[in-house]
N, C-alpha and C positions, 0 to 999 in steps of 0.2 A: 317754755311752758306750752303744753299741748292743750288743744281744745277739741271738742267734738265737732262733727260736721254740722250738727244742729246748732251748736253755739256759733260756729262760723257763719252759717246762713242768717241767724238772727242779728249778729253784729253787722254783717254786710247790708242787711235790710235797713238797719238803723243808720248806718253811714250813708247809704243811698238817700235816705230821707233828709239827712243833715247836709251832706256834702255833694250829692249827685251820684248818678249811676256809675260813672267811670271810677270814682273813688271807692264806692261800695264794692264794685266787682273786683277791683284790684287788691283789696285788703286780704292779706294772708295771715293765718293764725300765728305763724312764726314771727310776725311783726310785733307781737305783744312783748316778747323778750327785749326787743330794741326799744320799745316805748318805756318799759320798766327801767332799763339802763339810762335812757335819756332823762327820765324823771329823777332818778338818783343823782345824776350829774347836775341837774337843775338845782336840786336841794343843796348839794355840796358846793355850789358856786358862790363866791363872794360877789354879790351884785352891786357893790359900791360904785364901781367904775363903768358899769354897763348902762346903755341907754334904755329908755322905756320900750322902744319898739322891739329890741332884742329880748327883753324880759317877757313882754307879752307874747311874742312869737314862741318862745321856748315854753312858756306856761301852757300853751295849747296841748302839750303832751299829756297833761293831767286830764284834760277834757276827753281825749281819745281813750285813755284808760278807763275813765268813768263810763263811757259808752259801752266798753267791753263788760265792765262790772254790772251794769244795769240790764244788759241784754243777753247774758249767758245764764246757763242753768246754775242752780244753787251750788253744785259741787265745784264747778269751774270758778264761780264767783268766790267761794270760800278759799280756794287755793290762791287766787290772785290777791284777795284781801290780805291773806297771810304774808304774801311777798311784799305788798305795798305798805303794810302796817308800820314797820320800822322807818320807812322813808317818810311816810306821812307824819309820824310822830316827830321825826327830826324837823320837818317843816314847821309843825305846830310849836315846837320848842323854840324855834328861832324867829317866828313870825311876829309882825306888829300889825295893828289895824291899818288898813289902807285909807289914804286921804280920799281917793276916788276908786271905790271898788270896781273891779273889772268883772262884770257879770255878763257873760255872753248869752245871747239867745240861742240855745241849743234845744230845739223842740223835742229831741229824743231823750232828753235827760229830765229827771223828775225831782231832784233834791236841791234845787237852787234856794238860797245861795250856799255854795260850798266854801269850805275854809280857805281855799286858795283864791277865791274870788273876793272875799271880804278882808283878807289879810295879805301881807306882802313880805318878801324877804329883801326887797330893794329899799335901802334906807331913804332914798329921796322920794319914794312913793308912800312912805309911812306917815301916820299922824305923829307929829313931834311929841316926844316924851317930856314930861315935866321933870324938873330937877329931882334927883333922888329916886326916880322910878326905874325899875329894872325891866 
């Protein structure tokens, strides 16, 4: 996925504010495709046997993608949302409410809480379901 120079500058500025100058300056637009692929793998993973630290670490991918979404021009955001929509829908179809929501303080994001913060794919982090509940 390609982004404009203006988009890249806006995303770098947001990442600098969130993660620091080195991280912001080193972000390349080509990384977005890697982030989308990582998010897709995250959603496709069976988290039953993984520990919380691995889950939380890998979940950070969605925060990075959200930074791109919220700091790009409308045309770029629309294209990225179109790519993310089926992956996000898959997450939402499989998710359960989280016992302890993971809501990161990310000052450059505006939509907290996000669905991946309040819900989980990892069974051990989910609110136990009552008998007969799907």
